[in-house]
Biopython code that builds the backbone (N, CA, C, O; Angstrom):
import numpy as np
from Bio.PDB.StructureBuilder import StructureBuilder

atoms = [
    (1, "MET", "N", (2.554, -9.388, -10.910)),
    (1, "MET", "CA", (2.824, -8.742, -9.766)),
    (1, "MET", "C", (3.911, -9.652, -9.075)),
    (1, "MET", "O", (3.746, -10.865, -8.946)),
    (2, "ASN", "N", (4.973, -9.018, -8.663)),
    (2, "ASN", "CA", (6.154, -9.501, -8.501)),
    (2, "ASN", "C", (6.731, -9.464, -6.812)),
    (2, "ASN", "O", (7.712, -8.788, -6.501)),
    (3, "LYS", "N", (6.123, -10.119, -6.025)),
    (3, "LYS", "CA", (6.280, -10.202, -4.667)),
    (3, "LYS", "C", (7.719, -10.166, -4.273)),
    (3, "LYS", "O", (7.719, -9.701, -3.133)),
    (4, "GLU", "N", (8.818, -10.396, -4.600)),
    (4, "GLU", "CA", (9.944, -10.630, -4.230)),
    (4, "GLU", "C", (10.620, -9.350, -4.142)),
    (4, "GLU", "O", (11.695, -9.264, -3.551)),
    (5, "ILE", "N", (9.877, -8.007, -4.877)),
    (5, "ILE", "CA", (9.939, -6.341, -4.610)),
    (5, "ILE", "C", (10.018, -6.490, -2.851)),
    (5, "ILE", "O", (10.799, -5.897, -2.107)),
    (6, "LEU", "N", (9.014, -7.418, -2.498)),
    (6, "LEU", "CA", (8.788, -6.940, -1.131)),
    (6, "LEU", "C", (10.092, -7.117, -0.076)),
    (6, "LEU", "O", (10.513, -8.263, -0.229)),
    (7, "GLU", "N", (10.880, -6.403, 0.933)),
    (7, "GLU", "CA", (11.700, -6.585, 1.684)),
    (7, "GLU", "C", (11.373, -6.254, 3.165)),
    (7, "GLU", "O", (10.803, -5.192, 3.417)),
    (8, "VAL", "N", (11.661, -6.996, 4.014)),
    (8, "VAL", "CA", (11.327, -6.927, 5.859)),
    (8, "VAL", "C", (12.373, -6.819, 6.228)),
    (8, "VAL", "O", (13.383, -7.037, 5.559)),
    (9, "PHE", "N", (12.312, -6.325, 7.800)),
    (9, "PHE", "CA", (13.370, -6.047, 8.172)),
    (9, "PHE", "C", (13.072, -6.733, 9.760)),
    (9, "PHE", "O", (11.875, -6.810, 10.036)),
    (10, "ASP", "N", (13.935, -7.178, 10.704)),
    (10, "ASP", "CA", (13.911, -7.645, 12.023)),
    (10, "ASP", "C", (13.031, -6.934, 13.132)),
    (10, "ASP", "O", (13.381, -5.900, 13.701)),
    (11, "ASN", "N", (12.022, -7.510, 13.335)),
    (11, "ASN", "CA", (11.035, -6.733, 14.380)),
    (11, "ASN", "C", (12.230, -6.597, 15.758)),
    (11, "ASN", "O", (13.108, -7.407, 16.056)),
    (12, "SER", "N", (11.941, -5.482, 16.325)),
    (12, "SER", "CA", (13.073, -5.345, 17.293)),
    (12, "SER", "C", (12.121, -5.396, 18.738)),
    (12, "SER", "O", (12.463, -4.881, 19.802)),
    (13, "TYR", "N", (10.891, -6.122, 18.504)),
    (13, "TYR", "CA", (10.131, -6.516, 19.687)),
    (13, "TYR", "C", (9.185, -7.490, 19.542)),
    (13, "TYR", "O", (8.038, -7.494, 19.988)),
    (14, "PRO", "N", (9.910, -8.557, 18.694)),
    (14, "PRO", "CA", (8.840, -9.786, 18.880)),
    (14, "PRO", "C", (8.012, -10.211, 19.683)),
    (14, "PRO", "O", (7.089, -10.909, 19.263)),
    (15, "GLY", "N", (8.140, -9.861, 21.238)),
    (15, "GLY", "CA", (7.934, -10.374, 22.307)),
    (15, "GLY", "C", (6.526, -9.775, 22.420)),
    (15, "GLY", "O", (5.536, -10.428, 22.751)),
    (16, "ARG", "N", (6.530, -8.659, 22.158)),
    (16, "ARG", "CA", (5.277, -7.702, 22.431)),
    (16, "ARG", "C", (4.081, -7.412, 21.113)),
    (16, "ARG", "O", (4.297, -7.073, 19.949)),
    (17, "ASP", "N", (3.157, -7.611, 21.609)),
    (17, "ASP", "CA", (2.025, -7.585, 20.301)),
    (17, "ASP", "C", (1.818, -6.118, 20.369)),
    (17, "ASP", "O", (1.577, -5.510, 21.411)),
    (18, "TYR", "N", (1.962, -5.428, 18.826)),
    (18, "TYR", "CA", (1.512, -4.267, 18.451)),
    (18, "TYR", "C", (1.257, -4.106, 17.623)),
    (18, "TYR", "O", (1.950, -4.680, 16.782)),
    (19, "THR", "N", (-0.103, -3.081, 16.984)),
    (19, "THR", "CA", (-0.392, -3.444, 15.534)),
    (19, "THR", "C", (-0.082, -2.138, 14.919)),
    (19, "THR", "O", (-0.215, -1.046, 15.471)),
    (20, "ILE", "N", (0.508, -2.441, 13.263)),
    (20, "ILE", "CA", (0.919, -1.185, 12.459)),
    (20, "ILE", "C", (0.206, -1.529, 11.153)),
    (20, "ILE", "O", (-0.016, -2.574, 10.540)),
    (21, "GLU", "N", (-0.088, -0.113, 10.954)),
    (21, "GLU", "CA", (-1.418, 0.170, 10.053)),
    (21, "GLU", "C", (-0.507, 0.761, 8.708)),
    (21, "GLU", "O", (0.579, 1.299, 8.921)),
    (22, "ILE", "N", (-1.034, 0.618, 7.340)),
    (22, "ILE", "CA", (0.025, 1.164, 6.627)),
    (22, "ILE", "C", (-1.351, 1.732, 5.302)),
    (22, "ILE", "O", (-2.089, 0.973, 4.673)),
    (23, "VAL", "N", (-1.330, 2.525, 5.262)),
    (23, "VAL", "CA", (-2.379, 3.033, 4.353)),
    (23, "VAL", "C", (-1.984, 3.807, 3.065)),
    (23, "VAL", "O", (-1.212, 4.754, 3.218)),
    (24, "ASN", "N", (-2.388, 3.538, 1.910)),
    (24, "ASN", "CA", (-2.003, 3.946, 0.928)),
    (24, "ASN", "C", (-3.337, 4.624, -0.159)),
    (24, "ASN", "O", (-4.006, 3.914, -0.911)),
    (25, "PRO", "N", (-3.475, 5.890, -0.036)),
    (25, "PRO", "CA", (-4.580, 6.411, -0.658)),
    (25, "PRO", "C", (-4.579, 6.836, -2.211)),
    (25, "PRO", "O", (-5.412, 7.597, -2.704)),
    (26, "GLU", "N", (-3.770, 6.373, -2.740)),
    (26, "GLU", "CA", (-3.287, 6.750, -4.160)),
    (26, "GLU", "C", (-2.924, 5.203, -4.783)),
    (26, "GLU", "O", (-1.861, 5.007, -5.374)),
    (27, "PHE", "N", (-4.122, 3.931, -4.542)),
    (27, "PHE", "CA", (-3.560, 3.240, -5.217)),
    (27, "PHE", "C", (-4.268, 2.982, -6.784)),
    (27, "PHE", "O", (-5.453, 3.214, -7.025)),
    (28, "THR", "N", (-3.481, 2.563, -7.575)),
    (28, "THR", "CA", (-4.111, 2.284, -9.000)),
    (28, "THR", "C", (-3.708, 1.202, -9.523)),
    (28, "THR", "O", (-2.545, 0.797, -9.531)),
    (29, "SER", "N", (-5.008, 0.483, -10.162)),
    (29, "SER", "CA", (-4.837, -0.431, -11.566)),
    (29, "SER", "C", (-5.804, -0.368, -12.304)),
    (29, "SER", "O", (-6.432, 0.685, -12.419)),
    (30, "VAL", "N", (-6.193, -1.686, -13.082)),
    (30, "VAL", "CA", (-6.812, -1.250, -14.365)),
    (30, "VAL", "C", (-8.182, -2.406, -14.267)),
    (30, "VAL", "O", (-7.929, -3.551, -13.891)),
    (31, "CYS", "N", (-9.399, -2.079, -14.573)),
    (31, "CYS", "CA", (-10.097, -2.698, -14.746)),
    (31, "CYS", "C", (-9.782, -3.610, -15.887)),
    (31, "CYS", "O", (-9.378, -3.218, -16.982)),
    (32, "PRO", "N", (-10.025, -5.033, -15.505)),
    (32, "PRO", "CA", (-9.718, -6.099, -16.771)),
    (32, "PRO", "C", (-10.764, -6.256, -17.875)),
    (32, "PRO", "O", (-10.609, -6.804, -18.966)),
    (33, "LYS", "N", (-12.009, -5.588, -17.315)),
    (33, "LYS", "CA", (-12.926, -5.660, -18.622)),
    (33, "LYS", "C", (-13.482, -4.701, -19.447)),
    (33, "LYS", "O", (-14.239, -4.883, -20.400)),
    (34, "THR", "N", (-12.855, -3.208, -18.809)),
    (34, "THR", "CA", (-13.166, -2.046, -19.571)),
    (34, "THR", "C", (-11.665, -1.476, -19.843)),
    (34, "THR", "O", (-11.708, -0.608, -20.714)),
    (35, "GLY", "N", (-10.881, -1.617, -19.550)),
    (35, "GLY", "CA", (-9.384, -1.316, -19.370)),
    (35, "GLY", "C", (-9.041, 0.343, -18.607)),
    (35, "GLY", "O", (-7.943, 0.898, -18.650)),
    (36, "LEU", "N", (-10.188, 0.853, -17.992)),
    (36, "LEU", "CA", (-10.283, 1.950, -17.296)),
    (36, "LEU", "C", (-9.489, 1.942, -16.330)),
    (36, "LEU", "O", (-8.963, 0.830, -16.268)),
    (37, "PRO", "N", (-9.095, 2.683, -15.465)),
    (37, "PRO", "CA", (-8.240, 3.056, -14.839)),
    (37, "PRO", "C", (-9.090, 3.251, -13.321)),
    (37, "PRO", "O", (-10.134, 3.900, -13.254)),
    (38, "ASP", "N", (-8.526, 2.653, -12.268)),
    (38, "ASP", "CA", (-9.324, 2.416, -10.825)),
    (38, "ASP", "C", (-8.536, 2.701, -9.961)),
    (38, "ASP", "O", (-7.391, 2.250, -9.909)),
    (39, "PHE", "N", (-9.121, 3.628, -9.019)),
    (39, "PHE", "CA", (-8.578, 4.360, -8.179)),
    (39, "PHE", "C", (-8.788, 3.715, -6.427)),
    (39, "PHE", "O", (-9.963, 3.516, -6.117)),
    (40, "GLY", "N", (-7.886, 3.453, -5.510)),
    (40, "GLY", "CA", (-8.487, 3.296, -4.326)),
    (40, "GLY", "C", (-7.567, 3.203, -3.445)),
    (40, "GLY", "O", (-6.379, 2.985, -3.681)),
    (41, "THR", "N", (-8.308, 3.443, -1.876)),
    (41, "THR", "CA", (-7.634, 3.308, -0.604)),
    (41, "THR", "C", (-7.225, 1.714, -0.004)),
    (41, "THR", "O", (-8.056, 0.918, 0.432)),
    (42, "ILE", "N", (-5.626, 1.449, -0.107)),
    (42, "ILE", "CA", (-5.385, 0.077, 0.314)),
    (42, "ILE", "C", (-5.529, 0.719, 1.752)),
    (42, "ILE", "O", (-5.796, 1.919, 1.810)),
    (43, "THR", "N", (-5.328, -0.192, 3.206)),
    (43, "THR", "CA", (-5.210, -0.171, 4.476)),
    (43, "THR", "C", (-4.771, -1.453, 4.656)),
    (43, "THR", "O", (-5.523, -2.415, 4.503)),
    (44, "ILE", "N", (-3.211, -1.589, 5.079)),
    (44, "ILE", "CA", (-2.878, -2.853, 5.626)),
    (44, "ILE", "C", (-2.801, -2.729, 7.136)),
    (44, "ILE", "O", (-2.237, -1.766, 7.658)),
    (45, "THR", "N", (-3.406, -3.769, 7.889)),
    (45, "THR", "CA", (-3.369, -3.600, 9.386)),
    (45, "THR", "C", (-2.652, -5.137, 10.268)),
    (45, "THR", "O", (-3.259, -6.198, 10.122)),
    (46, "TYR", "N", (-1.754, -5.110, 10.877)),
    (46, "TYR", "CA", (-0.785, -6.313, 11.027)),
    (46, "TYR", "C", (-0.443, -6.234, 12.463)),
    (46, "TYR", "O", (-0.260, -5.143, 13.004)),
    (47, "VAL", "N", (-0.361, -7.226, 13.023)),
    (47, "VAL", "CA", (0.280, -7.373, 14.057)),
    (47, "VAL", "C", (1.530, -8.471, 13.605)),
    (47, "VAL", "O", (1.328, -9.578, 13.107)),
    (48, "PRO", "N", (2.893, -7.858, 13.916)),
    (48, "PRO", "CA", (4.289, -8.445, 13.667)),
    (48, "PRO", "C", (4.699, -9.393, 14.260)),
    (48, "PRO", "O", (4.358, -9.376, 15.442)),
    (49, "ASP", "N", (5.351, -10.319, 13.939)),
    (49, "ASP", "CA", (6.205, -11.520, 14.454)),
    (49, "ASP", "C", (7.819, -11.242, 14.856)),
    (49, "ASP", "O", (8.364, -10.471, 15.645)),
    (50, "LYS", "N", (8.286, -12.226, 13.945)),
    (50, "LYS", "CA", (9.688, -11.930, 13.871)),
    (50, "LYS", "C", (10.359, -10.437, 12.818)),
    (50, "LYS", "O", (11.336, -9.718, 13.028)),
    (51, "THR", "N", (9.470, -10.425, 11.827)),
    (51, "THR", "CA", (9.889, -8.782, 10.662)),
    (51, "THR", "C", (8.756, -8.432, 10.853)),
    (51, "THR", "O", (7.856, -8.942, 11.521)),
    (52, "CYS", "N", (8.829, -6.970, 9.869)),
    (52, "CYS", "CA", (7.526, -5.873, 9.645)),
    (52, "CYS", "C", (8.208, -5.669, 8.169)),
    (52, "CYS", "O", (9.291, -6.123, 7.798)),
    (53, "ILE", "N", (7.220, -4.806, 7.373)),
    (53, "ILE", "CA", (7.525, -4.901, 6.171)),
    (53, "ILE", "C", (8.145, -3.428, 5.744)),
    (53, "ILE", "O", (7.584, -2.422, 6.178)),
    (54, "GLU", "N", (8.959, -3.343, 5.146)),
    (54, "GLU", "CA", (9.656, -1.942, 4.401)),
    (54, "GLU", "C", (8.841, -1.388, 4.134)),
    (54, "GLU", "O", (7.810, -1.998, 3.852)),
    (55, "LEU", "N", (8.860, -0.246, 4.092)),
    (55, "LEU", "CA", (7.739, 0.693, 3.297)),
    (55, "LEU", "C", (8.199, 1.134, 1.921)),
    (55, "LEU", "O", (7.352, 1.376, 1.061)),
    (56, "LYS", "N", (9.748, 1.277, 1.614)),
    (56, "LYS", "CA", (9.922, 1.656, 0.220)),
    (56, "LYS", "C", (9.555, 0.784, -0.617)),
    (56, "LYS", "O", (9.015, 1.121, -1.671)),
    (57, "SER", "N", (9.799, -0.588, -0.275)),
    (57, "SER", "CA", (9.443, -1.836, -0.961)),
    (57, "SER", "C", (8.380, -2.217, -1.170)),
    (57, "SER", "O", (8.143, -2.645, -2.299)),
    (58, "LEU", "N", (7.596, -2.209, -0.414)),
    (58, "LEU", "CA", (6.103, -2.041, -0.516)),
    (58, "LEU", "C", (5.462, -0.800, -1.349)),
    (58, "LEU", "O", (4.384, -1.085, -1.869)),
    (59, "LYS", "N", (5.984, 0.693, -1.599)),
    (59, "LYS", "CA", (5.573, 1.153, -2.723)),
    (59, "LYS", "C", (5.799, 0.676, -3.916)),
    (59, "LYS", "O", (4.909, 0.485, -4.744)),
    (60, "TYR", "N", (6.838, 0.479, -4.070)),
    (60, "TYR", "CA", (7.443, -0.136, -5.514)),
    (60, "TYR", "C", (6.442, -1.492, -5.518)),
    (60, "TYR", "O", (5.820, -1.651, -6.569)),
    (61, "TYR", "N", (6.244, -2.386, -4.559)),
    (61, "TYR", "CA", (5.231, -3.331, -5.033)),
    (61, "TYR", "C", (3.497, -3.216, -5.279)),
    (61, "TYR", "O", (2.711, -4.080, -5.669)),
    (62, "PHE", "N", (3.310, -2.069, -4.961)),
    (62, "PHE", "CA", (1.821, -1.199, -5.003)),
    (62, "PHE", "C", (2.104, -0.763, -6.621)),
    (62, "PHE", "O", (1.133, -0.490, -7.327)),
    (63, "LEU", "N", (3.804, -0.698, -7.304)),
    (63, "LEU", "CA", (3.339, 0.504, -8.362)),
    (63, "LEU", "C", (3.249, -1.149, -9.594)),
    (63, "LEU", "O", (3.130, -0.885, -10.791)),
    (64, "GLU", "N", (3.284, -1.977, -9.374)),
    (64, "GLU", "CA", (3.474, -3.477, -10.161)),
    (64, "GLU", "C", (2.145, -3.427, -10.516)),
    (64, "GLU", "O", (1.871, -3.819, -11.650)),
    (65, "PHE", "N", (1.012, -2.927, -9.606)),
    (65, "PHE", "CA", (-0.300, -3.002, -10.067)),
    (65, "PHE", "C", (-0.933, -1.953, -11.063)),
    (65, "PHE", "O", (-2.018, -2.170, -11.602)),
    (66, "ARG", "N", (-0.283, -0.936, -11.254)),
    (66, "ARG", "CA", (-0.605, 0.341, -11.725)),
    (66, "ARG", "C", (-1.360, -0.081, -13.368)),
    (66, "ARG", "O", (-2.348, 0.434, -13.891)),
    (67, "ASN", "N", (-0.713, -0.890, -13.745)),
    (67, "ASN", "CA", (-1.095, -1.380, -15.671)),
    (67, "ASN", "C", (-1.699, -2.745, -15.362)),
    (67, "ASN", "O", (-1.943, -3.573, -16.239)),
    (68, "SER", "N", (-1.934, -2.937, -14.013)),
    (68, "SER", "CA", (-2.388, -4.658, -14.302)),
    (68, "SER", "C", (-4.068, -4.892, -14.356)),
    (68, "SER", "O", (-4.695, -4.610, -13.335)),
    (69, "GLY", "N", (-4.607, -5.270, -15.226)),
    (69, "GLY", "CA", (-6.212, -5.397, -15.336)),
    (69, "GLY", "C", (-6.428, -6.617, -14.323)),
    (69, "GLY", "O", (-5.975, -7.723, -14.617)),
    (70, "ILE", "N", (-7.094, -6.416, -13.177)),
    (70, "ILE", "CA", (-7.143, -7.203, -12.073)),
    (70, "ILE", "C", (-8.255, -6.564, -11.456)),
    (70, "ILE", "O", (-8.349, -5.337, -11.419)),
    (71, "PHE", "N", (-9.563, -7.755, -10.707)),
    (71, "PHE", "CA", (-10.782, -7.484, -10.440)),
    (71, "PHE", "C", (-10.296, -6.794, -8.457)),
    (71, "PHE", "O", (-9.334, -7.343, -7.921)),
    (72, "TYR", "N", (-10.815, -6.029, -7.916)),
    (72, "TYR", "CA", (-11.038, -5.756, -6.567)),
    (72, "TYR", "C", (-10.602, -6.969, -5.857)),
    (72, "TYR", "O", (-9.526, -6.961, -5.259)),
    (73, "GLU", "N", (-11.108, -7.669, -5.872)),
    (73, "GLU", "CA", (-11.350, -8.924, -5.015)),
    (73, "GLU", "C", (-9.967, -9.672, -5.265)),
    (73, "GLU", "O", (-9.295, -9.935, -4.268)),
    (74, "ASN", "N", (-9.446, -10.069, -6.646)),
    (74, "ASN", "CA", (-7.939, -10.730, -6.578)),
    (74, "ASN", "C", (-7.149, -9.715, -6.147)),
    (74, "ASN", "O", (-5.986, -10.048, -5.920)),
    (75, "ILE", "N", (-7.511, -8.242, -5.911)),
    (75, "ILE", "CA", (-6.177, -7.690, -5.495)),
    (75, "ILE", "C", (-6.400, -7.768, -4.128)),
    (75, "ILE", "O", (-5.466, -8.322, -3.547)),
    (76, "THR", "N", (-7.081, -7.497, -3.589)),
    (76, "THR", "CA", (-7.378, -7.592, -1.966)),
    (76, "THR", "C", (-6.517, -9.121, -1.266)),
    (76, "THR", "O", (-5.604, -9.236, -0.449)),
    (77, "ASN", "N", (-7.285, -10.072, -2.005)),
    (77, "ASN", "CA", (-6.395, -11.394, -2.088)),
    (77, "ASN", "C", (-5.016, -11.706, -2.162)),
    (77, "ASN", "O", (-4.333, -12.402, -1.411)),
    (78, "ARG", "N", (-4.728, -11.107, -3.142)),
    (78, "ARG", "CA", (-3.239, -11.078, -3.794)),
    (78, "ARG", "C", (-2.274, -10.218, -2.436)),
    (78, "ARG", "O", (-1.378, -10.830, -1.855)),
    (79, "LEU", "N", (-2.560, -9.030, -2.143)),
    (79, "LEU", "CA", (-1.993, -8.622, -1.362)),
    (79, "LEU", "C", (-1.950, -9.225, -0.011)),
    (79, "LEU", "O", (-0.850, -9.400, 0.511)),
    (80, "LEU", "N", (-3.218, -9.616, 0.712)),
    (80, "LEU", "CA", (-2.770, -11.025, 1.859)),
    (80, "LEU", "C", (-2.116, -11.950, 1.304)),
    (80, "LEU", "O", (-1.067, -12.310, 1.836)),
    (81, "ASP", "N", (-2.530, -12.524, 0.189)),
    (81, "ASP", "CA", (-1.368, -13.837, 0.134)),
    (81, "ASP", "C", (0.151, -13.291, -0.056)),
    (81, "ASP", "O", (1.074, -13.959, 0.409)),
    (82, "ASP", "N", (0.359, -12.304, -0.612)),
    (82, "ASP", "CA", (1.902, -11.806, -0.883)),
    (82, "ASP", "C", (2.413, -11.559, 0.372)),
    (82, "ASP", "O", (3.479, -12.080, 0.701)),
    (83, "LEU", "N", (1.672, -10.684, 1.278)),
    (83, "LEU", "CA", (2.507, -9.775, 2.728)),
    (83, "LEU", "C", (2.405, -10.884, 3.319)),
    (83, "LEU", "O", (3.459, -11.105, 3.916)),
    (84, "VAL", "N", (1.465, -11.921, 3.493)),
    (84, "VAL", "CA", (1.455, -12.871, 4.877)),
    (84, "VAL", "C", (2.511, -13.771, 4.384)),
    (84, "VAL", "O", (3.094, -14.376, 5.284)),
    (85, "SER", "N", (2.946, -14.037, 3.060)),
    (85, "SER", "CA", (4.137, -15.080, 2.753)),
    (85, "SER", "C", (5.466, -14.460, 2.926)),
    (85, "SER", "O", (6.472, -15.096, 3.237)),
    (86, "VAL", "N", (5.412, -12.902, 2.661)),
    (86, "VAL", "CA", (6.636, -12.617, 2.732)),
    (86, "VAL", "C", (7.301, -12.251, 4.351)),
    (86, "VAL", "O", (8.472, -12.413, 4.694)),
    (87, "CYS", "N", (6.098, -11.684, 5.240)),
    (87, "CYS", "CA", (6.218, -11.174, 6.878)),
    (87, "CYS", "C", (6.006, -12.295, 7.742)),
    (87, "CYS", "O", (6.790, -12.405, 8.685)),
    (88, "MET", "N", (5.048, -13.199, 7.598)),
    (88, "MET", "CA", (4.725, -14.067, 8.101)),
    (88, "MET", "C", (4.057, -13.126, 9.610)),
    (88, "MET", "O", (4.843, -12.873, 10.524)),
    (89, "PRO", "N", (3.038, -12.822, 9.675)),
    (89, "PRO", "CA", (2.464, -11.696, 10.709)),
    (89, "PRO", "C", (2.117, -13.059, 11.572)),
    (89, "PRO", "O", (2.075, -14.248, 11.256)),
    (90, "LYS", "N", (1.889, -12.351, 12.802)),
    (90, "LYS", "CA", (0.597, -12.971, 13.781)),
    (90, "LYS", "C", (-0.751, -12.350, 13.131)),
    (90, "LYS", "O", (-1.849, -12.866, 13.342)),
    (91, "SER", "N", (-0.657, -11.726, 12.694)),
    (91, "SER", "CA", (-2.468, -11.534, 12.408)),
    (91, "SER", "C", (-2.160, -10.497, 11.189)),
    (91, "SER", "O", (-1.042, -10.053, 10.926)),
    (92, "MET", "N", (-3.275, -10.218, 10.547)),
    (92, "MET", "CA", (-2.861, -9.621, 8.892)),
    (92, "MET", "C", (-4.460, -9.388, 8.715)),
    (92, "MET", "O", (-5.274, -10.296, 8.881)),
    (93, "THR", "N", (-4.911, -7.669, 8.252)),
    (93, "THR", "CA", (-5.986, -7.184, 7.540)),
    (93, "THR", "C", (-5.745, -6.191, 6.584)),
    (93, "THR", "O", (-5.195, -5.113, 6.812)),
    (94, "VAL", "N", (-6.272, -6.675, 5.258)),
    (94, "VAL", "CA", (-6.248, -6.185, 3.926)),
    (94, "VAL", "C", (-7.557, -5.496, 3.541)),
    (94, "VAL", "O", (-8.463, -6.297, 3.311)),
    (95, "ARG", "N", (-7.939, -3.946, 3.391)),
    (95, "ARG", "CA", (-8.981, -3.607, 3.372)),
    (95, "ARG", "C", (-9.218, -2.656, 2.087)),
    (95, "ARG", "O", (-8.921, -1.464, 2.165)),
    (96, "THR", "N", (-9.605, -3.049, 1.241)),
    (96, "THR", "CA", (-9.513, -2.022, 0.406)),
    (96, "THR", "C", (-10.887, -1.430, -0.265)),
    (96, "THR", "O", (-11.847, -2.083, -0.675)),
    (97, "GLU", "N", (-10.717, -0.058, -0.261)),
    (97, "GLU", "CA", (-11.715, 0.668, -0.815)),
    (97, "GLU", "C", (-11.827, 1.526, -1.986)),
    (97, "GLU", "O", (-11.326, 2.649, -1.914)),
    (98, "TRP", "N", (-12.490, 1.109, -3.198)),
    (98, "TRP", "CA", (-12.725, 1.616, -4.304)),
    (98, "TRP", "C", (-13.238, 3.091, -4.163)),
    (98, "TRP", "O", (-13.869, 3.504, -3.190)),
    (99, "ASN", "N", (-12.920, 3.758, -5.156)),
    (99, "ASN", "CA", (-13.590, 4.655, -5.794)),
    (99, "ASN", "C", (-14.726, 4.598, -6.342)),
    (99, "ASN", "O", (-14.896, 3.464, -6.790)),
    (100, "ALA", "N", (-15.910, 5.512, -6.596)),
    (100, "ALA", "CA", (-16.962, 5.258, -7.328)),
    (100, "ALA", "C", (-16.801, 5.680, -9.022)),
    (100, "ALA", "O", (-16.540, 6.721, -9.625)),
    (101, "ARG", "N", (-17.099, 4.316, -9.395)),
    (101, "ARG", "CA", (-17.310, 4.648, -10.653)),
    (101, "ARG", "C", (-18.701, 3.885, -11.329)),
    (101, "ARG", "O", (-18.965, 2.693, -11.174)),
    (102, "GLY", "N", (-19.566, 4.923, -12.157)),
    (102, "GLY", "CA", (-20.774, 4.402, -12.589)),
    (102, "GLY", "C", (-21.790, 4.842, -10.961)),
    (102, "GLY", "O", (-22.914, 4.344, -11.022)),
    (103, "GLY", "N", (-21.644, 5.297, -10.214)),
    (103, "GLY", "CA", (-22.479, 5.816, -8.519)),
    (103, "GLY", "C", (-22.419, 4.148, -7.940)),
    (103, "GLY", "O", (-23.350, 3.672, -7.290)),
    (104, "ILE", "N", (-21.267, 3.425, -8.266)),
    (104, "ILE", "CA", (-21.029, 2.455, -7.300)),
    (104, "ILE", "C", (-19.314, 2.411, -6.583)),
    (104, "ILE", "O", (-18.226, 2.438, -7.157)),
    (105, "THR", "N", (-19.557, 2.357, -5.558)),
    (105, "THR", "CA", (-18.723, 1.812, -4.377)),
    (105, "THR", "C", (-18.244, 0.303, -4.138)),
    (105, "THR", "O", (-18.922, -0.722, -4.201)),
    (106, "GLU", "N", (-17.077, 0.434, -3.887)),
    (106, "GLU", "CA", (-16.821, -1.071, -3.288)),
    (106, "GLU", "C", (-15.418, -1.473, -2.404)),
    (106, "GLU", "O", (-14.213, -1.389, -2.642)),
    (107, "THR", "N", (-16.314, -2.005, -1.138)),
    (107, "THR", "CA", (-14.852, -2.271, -0.100)),
    (107, "THR", "C", (-14.632, -3.737, -0.132)),
    (107, "THR", "O", (-15.532, -4.577, -0.153)),
    (108, "VAL", "N", (-13.036, -4.032, -0.136)),
    (108, "VAL", "CA", (-13.184, -5.846, 0.337)),
    (108, "VAL", "C", (-12.258, -5.871, 1.338)),
    (108, "VAL", "O", (-11.210, -5.228, 1.279)),
    (109, "THR", "N", (-12.618, -6.677, 2.394)),
    (109, "THR", "CA", (-11.829, -7.134, 3.361)),
    (109, "THR", "C", (-10.894, -8.118, 3.784)),
    (109, "THR", "O", (-11.678, -8.932, 4.271)),
    (110, "VAL", "N", (-10.002, -8.506, 3.906)),
    (110, "VAL", "CA", (-9.850, -10.195, 3.997)),
    (110, "VAL", "C", (-8.719, -10.135, 4.873)),
    (110, "VAL", "O", (-7.812, -9.302, 4.890)),
    (111, "ALA", "N", (-8.961, -11.452, 5.825)),
    (111, "ALA", "CA", (-8.045, -11.069, 6.869)),
    (111, "ALA", "C", (-7.102, -12.656, 6.999)),
    (111, "ALA", "O", (-7.337, -13.639, 6.296)),
    (112, "TYR", "N", (-6.285, -12.596, 7.808)),
    (112, "TYR", "CA", (-5.337, -13.885, 7.866)),
    (112, "TYR", "C", (-4.994, -13.414, 9.814)),
    (112, "TYR", "O", (-4.780, -12.365, 10.422)),
    (113, "SER", "N", (-5.108, -14.800, 10.162)),
    (113, "SER", "CA", (-4.747, -14.889, 11.507)),
    (113, "SER", "C", (-3.466, -16.139, 11.686)),
    (113, "SER", "O", (-3.869, -17.186, 11.180)),
    (114, "ALA", "N", (-2.373, -16.249, 12.138)),
    (114, "ALA", "CA", (-1.721, -17.608, 12.543)),
    (114, "ALA", "C", (-2.121, -18.429, 13.128)),
    (114, "ALA", "O", (-2.117, -19.571, 12.669)),
    (115, "SER", "N", (-2.546, -18.182, 14.187)),
    (115, "SER", "CA", (-3.487, -19.114, 14.984)),
    (115, "SER", "C", (-4.527, -20.180, 14.595)),
    (115, "SER", "O", (-5.005, -21.075, 15.293)),
    (116, "GLN", "N", (-4.793, -19.818, 13.127)),
    (116, "GLN", "CA", (-5.789, -20.287, 12.851)),
    (116, "GLN", "C", (-5.186, -21.120, 11.520)),
    (116, "GLN", "O", (-5.973, -21.593, 10.699)),
    (117, "HIS", "N", (-4.302, -21.208, 11.427)),
    (117, "HIS", "CA", (-3.397, -22.014, 10.128)),
    (117, "HIS", "C", (-2.290, -22.756, 10.365)),
    (117, "HIS", "O", (-1.698, -23.295, 9.431)),
]
sb = StructureBuilder()
sb.init_structure("model")
sb.init_model(0)
sb.init_chain("A")
sb.init_seg("    ")
for serial, (resi, resn, name, xyz) in enumerate(atoms, 1):
    if name == "N":
        sb.init_residue(resn, " ", resi, " ")
    sb.init_atom(name, np.array(xyz, "f"), 0.0, 1.0, " ", f" {name:<3s}", serial, name[0])
structure = sb.get_structure()
């Protein structure tokens, strides 16, 4: 997954805290054990600081995962690490909700706060 694909733009309101929520209900990756496709919903919620995530570049970044064998937990943490490193938000939460396979679903949530780092 190439985080260099990700682009940002200047936040026109850096002095105001506001929340941006981005939802991708069609995220796909591949199970590293079985090679079968995984389908999930990715929700990114963040309070921007100086920059915001550009959505077209985010869409192409998500496509980098399409044929990658990677566990749910690793996807969620990788998304947070890459997005935080690119846009340096005041706070960010990444939540991944995975469709059932074999009758089991999984949700993974990870958070970042600039005040804690």
